[in-house]
N, C-alpha and C positions, 0 to 999 in steps of 0.2 A: 183446479180451483184458482181462478185468477184474482186480480186485485179488485174487480167489481164485486165478486162474491164476498171478499173480506170487508169491503166498505159497507155492503148491504148488511152483512152480519153485525158489524159495529153499530150501524144506525138503528137496526132492529132492537138490539140490546139496550142501546142508549135511550130509545123511546120508552121501552118498558120500564127501565130503571128510573127514568125521570118521572114518569107518571106515578109509580109506586112510592118513591121517596117523597115527592111533593105531597101526595095524598096523606102519607103518614105524618109529615110535618104539620099539615093543616089539622089533622085529627089531634095532634098534640097541643093545638092551640096557638101555633105561630101564625103570623100574618102571611099573606100571599107572597109578598116580596121576599121575605126570608125563606119561605118554603120552596119557592121556585129557584132561588139561588142555591139552596142546599141540594135540590133535585138535580140541577144542572151540574154542580160540582161533583157530587158523589155518583151521579149517573154516568158522567164522562169517565171518571176513574174506574167504575165498575165495568163499563163497556170495554175500556182499554185492557184491563186485566183479563177479562173473559176472552176477548178476541185474541189477545197475545197467547194465552194459554192454549186455546183451541188451535191456533196456527202452529205452535210448537208440537202439539200432539199430532196434528195432521202430518207435519213433516216427518215425524217418527213412525207414521203408519198406524197410530192408535186412533181408531175411529169411534165416534160417539153414537151408540145405539139409539139414544133418545133424539139427538139432533138429526140423524139420518142425512148427513151433509156431504156424502160422497156418492158418486154414481152407483157404486156397488151396493150401497145401502138403500138407495132410492128405488132400484128395480127389484128389490127383494132377494138379492143374491143370485139371480138367475145367470149372471155372467161368470160365476165361480165354477171351477172344475169340481167334479165329484158329485 
């Protein structure tokens, strides 16, 4: 998993968090400027923490069954012995 993978992962999480946080702020009655600023701020923080945590777990060999972010997980484990 190279740098492109991790950048793509960061941007995917950032987009999702930004949309959700902005929508929640709008539902709470805040104006669009405040809501988008909060979405950008907390979305960036969330994406950075998530990506860093997944990177550390990946380096330790701990794979996420939900993310299926490794080649072994993507092919259904067919490449494993046994």
